[in-house]
TIDRENNU-684378 format. One record per residue (C-alpha): x, y, z; chain. Coordinates in Angstrom, 3 decimals. Layout:
<atoms>
{x:X&y:Y&z:Z&c:A} $
...
</atoms>
This chain:
<atoms>
{x:-10.167&y:-122.489&z:-8.092&c:A} $
{x:-11.007&y:-124.640&z:-11.127&c:A} $
{x:-11.277&y:-123.992&z:-14.762&c:A} $
{x:-12.465&y:-125.380&z:-17.975&c:A} $
{x:-13.332&y:-129.059&z:-17.933&c:A} $
{x:-12.070&y:-129.522&z:-14.307&c:A} $
{x:-14.930&y:-127.544&z:-13.113&c:A} $
{x:-16.915&y:-131.150&z:-13.432&c:A} $
{x:-14.829&y:-132.680&z:-10.834&c:A} $
{x:-16.049&y:-130.239&z:-8.131&c:A} $
{x:-19.198&y:-132.010&z:-7.058&c:A} $
{x:-17.622&y:-135.145&z:-6.381&c:A} $
{x:-14.574&y:-133.501&z:-5.060&c:A} $
{x:-16.812&y:-131.891&z:-2.285&c:A} $
{x:-18.694&y:-134.715&z:-1.625&c:A} $
{x:-15.979&y:-136.851&z:-0.466&c:A} $
{x:-15.067&y:-134.259&z:2.055&c:A} $
{x:-18.600&y:-134.242&z:3.582&c:A} $
{x:-19.483&y:-136.858&z:6.819&c:A} $
{x:-22.684&y:-138.508&z:6.267&c:A} $
{x:-24.143&y:-137.960&z:9.620&c:A} $
{x:-23.595&y:-134.225&z:9.404&c:A} $
{x:-25.956&y:-131.399&z:8.255&c:A} $
{x:-24.429&y:-129.840&z:4.542&c:A} $
{x:-24.767&y:-126.274&z:3.518&c:A} $
{x:-23.902&y:-125.005&z:-0.019&c:A} $
{x:-23.157&y:-121.649&z:-0.126&c:A} $
{x:-22.570&y:-120.330&z:-3.597&c:A} $
{x:-20.996&y:-116.601&z:-3.319&c:A} $
{x:-21.899&y:-114.263&z:-6.243&c:A} $
{x:-23.717&y:-114.160&z:-9.221&c:A} $
{x:-25.251&y:-117.165&z:-10.924&c:A} $
{x:-23.201&y:-117.824&z:-13.922&c:A} $
{x:-25.230&y:-118.025&z:-17.144&c:A} $
{x:-25.719&y:-121.667&z:-19.063&c:A} $
{x:-23.696&y:-123.081&z:-15.782&c:A} $
{x:-25.162&y:-125.685&z:-13.872&c:A} $
{x:-22.510&y:-126.044&z:-10.959&c:A} $
{x:-24.277&y:-124.472&z:-8.095&c:A} $
{x:-27.229&y:-126.950&z:-8.926&c:A} $
{x:-24.886&y:-129.909&z:-9.516&c:A} $
{x:-22.866&y:-128.983&z:-6.413&c:A} $
{x:-25.991&y:-128.847&z:-4.080&c:A} $
{x:-27.639&y:-132.220&z:-5.482&c:A} $
{x:-24.321&y:-133.942&z:-5.335&c:A} $
{x:-24.088&y:-133.071&z:-1.597&c:A} $
{x:-27.590&y:-133.865&z:-0.813&c:A} $
{x:-27.428&y:-130.332&z:0.567&c:A} $
{x:-29.803&y:-130.003&z:3.502&c:A} $
{x:-29.469&y:-126.094&z:2.746&c:A} $
{x:-28.336&y:-123.922&z:-0.322&c:A} $
{x:-27.404&y:-120.436&z:0.562&c:A} $
{x:-27.249&y:-117.774&z:-2.045&c:A} $
{x:-27.496&y:-113.704&z:-2.086&c:A} $
{x:-29.696&y:-112.783&z:-4.784&c:A} $
{x:-28.555&y:-109.393&z:-4.435&c:A} $
{x:-25.288&y:-110.196&z:-6.206&c:A} $
{x:-27.316&y:-111.633&z:-8.985&c:A} $
{x:-29.550&y:-110.475&z:-12.596&c:A} $
{x:-32.980&y:-110.465&z:-12.717&c:A} $
{x:-32.951&y:-113.727&z:-15.054&c:A} $
{x:-31.739&y:-115.511&z:-12.240&c:A} $
{x:-34.599&y:-115.164&z:-10.292&c:A} $
{x:-36.372&y:-118.596&z:-12.125&c:A} $
{x:-33.104&y:-120.442&z:-12.161&c:A} $
{x:-33.570&y:-119.918&z:-8.015&c:A} $
{x:-37.193&y:-120.780&z:-7.940&c:A} $
{x:-36.432&y:-124.196&z:-9.721&c:A} $
{x:-33.135&y:-124.935&z:-7.479&c:A} $
{x:-35.969&y:-124.046&z:-4.725&c:A} $
{x:-38.037&y:-126.703&z:-5.590&c:A} $
{x:-35.571&y:-129.314&z:-4.679&c:A} $
{x:-33.654&y:-128.406&z:-1.635&c:A} $
{x:-34.127&y:-125.736&z:1.072&c:A} $
{x:-33.071&y:-122.513&z:0.175&c:A} $
{x:-31.731&y:-119.592&z:2.130&c:A} $
{x:-31.471&y:-116.279&z:0.281&c:A} $
{x:-29.695&y:-113.234&z:1.854&c:A} $
{x:-31.142&y:-110.386&z:0.057&c:A} $
{x:-34.321&y:-112.049&z:1.303&c:A} $
{x:-33.576&y:-111.757&z:4.990&c:A} $
{x:-32.541&y:-108.107&z:4.486&c:A} $
{x:-35.940&y:-107.047&z:3.805&c:A} $
{x:-37.552&y:-108.555&z:7.440&c:A} $
{x:-37.817&y:-104.863&z:8.375&c:A} $
{x:-39.284&y:-103.642&z:5.202&c:A} $
{x:-41.581&y:-106.148&z:5.608&c:A} $
{x:-42.705&y:-106.045&z:9.271&c:A} $
{x:-42.878&y:-102.021&z:8.880&c:A} $
{x:-45.065&y:-102.704&z:5.855&c:A} $
{x:-47.332&y:-104.964&z:7.592&c:A} $
{x:-48.403&y:-102.556&z:10.311&c:A} $
{x:-50.488&y:-100.810&z:7.794&c:A} $
{x:-52.626&y:-103.686&z:8.180&c:A} $
{x:-52.686&y:-104.809&z:11.690&c:A} $
{x:-55.932&y:-105.042&z:12.996&c:A} $
{x:-58.555&y:-102.301&z:13.089&c:A} $
{x:-55.633&y:-100.948&z:10.214&c:A} $
{x:-55.788&y:-100.654&z:6.594&c:A} $
{x:-57.992&y:-102.967&z:4.370&c:A} $
{x:-55.596&y:-104.723&z:2.103&c:A} $
{x:-58.495&y:-105.272&z:-0.276&c:A} $
{x:-58.150&y:-101.699&z:-1.080&c:A} $
{x:-54.723&y:-101.339&z:-1.763&c:A} $
{x:-54.841&y:-101.933&z:-6.226&c:A} $
{x:-51.057&y:-100.672&z:-6.731&c:A} $
{x:-46.931&y:-100.386&z:-5.634&c:A} $
{x:-44.168&y:-98.939&z:-6.496&c:A} $
{x:-40.517&y:-99.859&z:-5.351&c:A} $
{x:-37.984&y:-97.630&z:-5.750&c:A} $
{x:-34.441&y:-99.021&z:-5.652&c:A} $
{x:-30.765&y:-97.954&z:-5.834&c:A} $
{x:-29.145&y:-99.166&z:-9.127&c:A} $
{x:-25.815&y:-100.789&z:-9.447&c:A} $
{x:-23.360&y:-98.720&z:-11.375&c:A} $
{x:-22.723&y:-101.608&z:-14.041&c:A} $
{x:-24.939&y:-102.962&z:-16.071&c:A} $
{x:-27.900&y:-101.791&z:-14.480&c:A} $
{x:-31.306&y:-103.061&z:-14.641&c:A} $
{x:-34.944&y:-102.033&z:-14.951&c:A} $
{x:-35.521&y:-103.560&z:-11.232&c:A} $
{x:-33.118&y:-104.665&z:-8.521&c:A} $
{x:-33.354&y:-108.385&z:-7.378&c:A} $
{x:-34.041&y:-106.751&z:-3.800&c:A} $
{x:-36.714&y:-104.461&z:-4.657&c:A} $
{x:-38.339&y:-107.730&z:-7.328&c:A} $
{x:-38.265&y:-110.033&z:-4.049&c:A} $
{x:-40.277&y:-107.256&z:-2.266&c:A} $
{x:-42.404&y:-106.725&z:-5.044&c:A} $
{x:-43.055&y:-110.636&z:-5.147&c:A} $
{x:-43.770&y:-110.800&z:-1.259&c:A} $
{x:-46.235&y:-107.858&z:-1.294&c:A} $
{x:-48.064&y:-108.792&z:-4.358&c:A} $
{x:-48.562&y:-112.272&z:-3.651&c:A} $
{x:-49.747&y:-111.255&z:-0.043&c:A} $
{x:-52.125&y:-108.451&z:-1.368&c:A} $
{x:-53.415&y:-110.484&z:-4.578&c:A} $
{x:-52.161&y:-107.559&z:-6.749&c:A} $
{x:-51.763&y:-108.129&z:-10.354&c:A} $
{x:-48.447&y:-107.800&z:-12.322&c:A} $
{x:-49.419&y:-104.635&z:-14.130&c:A} $
{x:-50.499&y:-103.061&z:-10.810&c:A} $
{x:-46.416&y:-103.233&z:-9.997&c:A} $
{x:-43.909&y:-100.301&z:-10.719&c:A} $
{x:-40.229&y:-100.190&z:-10.221&c:A} $
{x:-38.288&y:-96.794&z:-10.454&c:A} $
{x:-34.304&y:-96.453&z:-10.310&c:A} $
{x:-33.697&y:-93.953&z:-7.568&c:A} $
{x:-29.787&y:-93.455&z:-7.006&c:A} $
{x:-28.660&y:-92.455&z:-3.579&c:A} $
{x:-25.760&y:-92.151&z:-1.844&c:A} $
{x:-25.239&y:-94.569&z:1.218&c:A} $
{x:-27.492&y:-96.964&z:0.104&c:A} $
{x:-26.237&y:-100.536&z:-0.920&c:A} $
{x:-26.573&y:-101.110&z:-4.872&c:A} $
{x:-29.875&y:-103.011&z:-5.371&c:A} $
{x:-31.591&y:-101.622&z:-1.940&c:A} $
{x:-34.758&y:-100.244&z:-1.515&c:A} $
{x:-35.164&y:-96.726&z:-1.451&c:A} $
{x:-38.738&y:-95.847&z:-1.222&c:A} $
{x:-42.054&y:-98.097&z:-1.331&c:A} $
{x:-45.532&y:-96.771&z:-1.782&c:A} $
{x:-48.749&y:-98.343&z:-1.718&c:A} $
{x:-51.958&y:-96.835&z:-3.189&c:A} $
{x:-55.864&y:-97.199&z:-3.489&c:A} $
{x:-58.403&y:-95.101&z:-3.399&c:A} $
{x:-57.514&y:-92.196&z:-1.467&c:A} $
{x:-54.947&y:-94.011&z:0.071&c:A} $
{x:-51.146&y:-93.564&z:-0.114&c:A} $
{x:-48.731&y:-95.641&z:2.514&c:A} $
{x:-45.395&y:-95.026&z:2.417&c:A} $
{x:-42.215&y:-96.418&z:3.786&c:A} $
{x:-38.979&y:-94.266&z:2.404&c:A} $
{x:-35.600&y:-93.047&z:3.575&c:A} $
{x:-34.753&y:-89.606&z:3.908&c:A} $
{x:-32.065&y:-88.331&z:1.428&c:A} $
{x:-29.960&y:-86.962&z:4.588&c:A} $
{x:-29.713&y:-89.979&z:6.425&c:A} $
{x:-29.864&y:-93.734&z:4.586&c:A} $
{x:-30.075&y:-95.676&z:7.951&c:A} $
{x:-33.121&y:-94.179&z:9.072&c:A} $
{x:-36.491&y:-95.579&z:7.741&c:A} $
{x:-39.666&y:-93.645&z:7.930&c:A} $
{x:-43.551&y:-94.959&z:8.036&c:A} $
{x:-46.685&y:-92.760&z:7.370&c:A} $
{x:-49.555&y:-92.808&z:5.553&c:A} $
{x:-52.680&y:-90.849&z:3.947&c:A} $
{x:-56.353&y:-92.685&z:4.246&c:A} $
{x:-59.563&y:-90.803&z:4.127&c:A} $
{x:-60.767&y:-92.310&z:7.937&c:A} $
{x:-57.231&y:-93.745&z:9.721&c:A} $
{x:-54.920&y:-91.104&z:11.477&c:A} $
{x:-51.410&y:-92.505&z:10.177&c:A} $
{x:-48.751&y:-90.298&z:11.757&c:A} $
{x:-45.492&y:-90.153&z:10.887&c:A} $
{x:-42.940&y:-92.393&z:12.780&c:A} $
{x:-39.191&y:-92.694&z:11.854&c:A} $
{x:-36.590&y:-95.198&z:13.227&c:A} $
{x:-32.858&y:-96.173&z:12.644&c:A} $
{x:-31.892&y:-99.225&z:10.946&c:A} $
{x:-28.796&y:-101.327&z:10.923&c:A} $
{x:-29.231&y:-103.933&z:8.796&c:A} $
{x:-27.145&y:-107.094&z:9.625&c:A} $
{x:-23.659&y:-107.903&z:7.899&c:A} $
{x:-23.706&y:-111.081&z:5.910&c:A} $
{x:-22.187&y:-113.068&z:8.572&c:A} $
{x:-24.827&y:-112.582&z:10.595&c:A} $
{x:-27.490&y:-113.316&z:8.243&c:A} $
{x:-25.496&y:-116.343&z:7.191&c:A} $
{x:-25.202&y:-117.553&z:10.806&c:A} $
{x:-29.424&y:-117.060&z:10.792&c:A} $
{x:-29.932&y:-119.404&z:7.760&c:A} $
{x:-27.452&y:-122.142&z:8.922&c:A} $
{x:-29.448&y:-122.593&z:12.455&c:A} $
{x:-32.565&y:-123.227&z:10.787&c:A} $
{x:-31.947&y:-125.031&z:7.260&c:A} $
{x:-35.378&y:-125.711&z:6.012&c:A} $
{x:-37.183&y:-124.229&z:3.253&c:A} $
{x:-39.383&y:-121.080&z:3.844&c:A} $
{x:-42.766&y:-121.279&z:1.757&c:A} $
{x:-43.240&y:-117.968&z:2.053&c:A} $
{x:-39.610&y:-117.243&z:0.200&c:A} $
{x:-40.817&y:-119.363&z:-2.533&c:A} $
{x:-43.910&y:-118.212&z:-2.959&c:A} $
{x:-42.520&y:-114.514&z:-3.286&c:A} $
{x:-39.751&y:-115.603&z:-5.374&c:A} $
{x:-42.050&y:-116.908&z:-7.935&c:A} $
{x:-44.104&y:-114.135&z:-8.022&c:A} $
{x:-40.850&y:-112.004&z:-8.555&c:A} $
{x:-39.807&y:-114.136&z:-11.405&c:A} $
{x:-43.235&y:-113.743&z:-13.095&c:A} $
{x:-43.282&y:-110.061&z:-12.356&c:A} $
{x:-39.886&y:-109.298&z:-13.717&c:A} $
{x:-39.713&y:-111.622&z:-16.656&c:A} $
{x:-40.337&y:-109.354&z:-19.286&c:A} $
{x:-38.240&y:-106.329&z:-18.415&c:A} $
{x:-35.083&y:-108.696&z:-17.008&c:A} $
{x:-32.212&y:-108.427&z:-19.527&c:A} $
{x:-31.524&y:-111.867&z:-21.732&c:A} $
{x:-28.241&y:-113.858&z:-20.873&c:A} $
{x:-25.029&y:-113.263&z:-23.401&c:A} $
{x:-24.930&y:-116.045&z:-26.095&c:A} $
{x:-23.015&y:-119.351&z:-25.081&c:A} $
{x:-19.759&y:-118.978&z:-26.008&c:A} $
</atoms>
């Protein structure tokens, strides 16, 4: 561990440990420190093929920083990978013969707040909202975040998703009695959307990391969703503390 001025030597020291003909992955663990470009410097100096982060450990104000980094090298976000089940189930509403995506004019994402320094939205909720707003072409004001404490759900985790339109209400929700169950249901003027539930087991960080390293390429959909998430939360994100 390095402190003070010694941190400035870390990118060059790490670069000397890399072999030129092998892929390089830079993995940042935890929150991005404010006013500190160390992660950017390390990834750039190493010429990393892939930079891995977990935005669930970060603040909303870090989303624009990540969006900037994603313009310079491939970025894999473990938080984004945890959203896959929610995305796949949400997409079922719009499968062939399903709901017309153009009829959706609002979305509410409820999330489990963190105990320390809670924010108006979690990064996971923001990423999902960024994805669905990008996919459906929703306006910023159509997106609502709600803090909903729930036992058994990781801080920042999504509790409930509600998509709305004229006479339409589509839901993805975790029942209060079992956080490992996800239910899918909907009300529609014409379509019959019965309630279905399935048990979900989100992969641990090790498996998520292994999956990211296997394919060290940029994900255009993640980058677009990340940009939209940053825009959606720009006005509600807490400001960084003054530089010490």
